[in-house]
C-alpha positions, 0 to 999 in steps of 0.5 A, spaced: 752 908 107 752 901 107 759 901 110 755 904 117 750 899 117 755 893 117 759 897 122 754 897 126 752 890 126 759 888 127 760 892 133 753 889 135 756 883 134 762 884 138 758 887 143 754 880 144 760 876 143 763 880 148 758 878 153 758 872 152 765 871 154 765 875 160 760 870 162 764 864 160 769 867 163 767 868 170 764 861 170 770 859 168 774 863 173 768 861 180 769 853 177 777 854 179 776 858 185 771 854 187 767 861 189 759 858 187 761 852 193 762 859 197 757 862 196 752 857 198 757 856 204 756 863 206 748 863 205 744 864 212 738 861 215 733 864 219 736 863 227 729 862 228 727 857 224 733 853 225 731 852 232 724 851 232 727 846 226 731 843 232 726 842 238 722 838 233 728 834 231 729 834 239 721 831 240 721 826 235 728 824 238 724 824 245 718 820 242 723 815 239 726 813 245 719 812 248 719 819 252 724 817 256 725 823 262 732 826 263 735 825 256 732 832 254 739 835 253 743 829 249 736 829 244 737 837 244 744 837 242 744 831 237 738 834 234 742 840 233 747 836 229 742 834 224 739 840 223 746 844 222 749 838 216 743 838 214 743 846 212 749 846 211 748 841 205 
C-alpha cells in the first residue's frame, strides 16, 4: 500500500511539473516568435470610440489654431494620425 501512495504522489508531482514545463515552453516560444507583440497589435478598438477621439483631438487642434476656419480637414487628418499612432501604442 505504501508504494501506491508514493506512486500517486510522484504522478501528481510529474503532472504539476509537466504543466509548469508547458507554461515555460509556451512563454519561451512566444518570446522567440514575438507572438505577444502580434497579439497586442491585433487588438481592435471600437470604431465609434476611435471616431470620437479623433473628433475631440481635431477640435483641440482647431481651438489651438485660434478657431481659424478652413483648416478643418487638416486638423482632422492630423488628429486621425495622432490617435491611430496612439492606439497602435
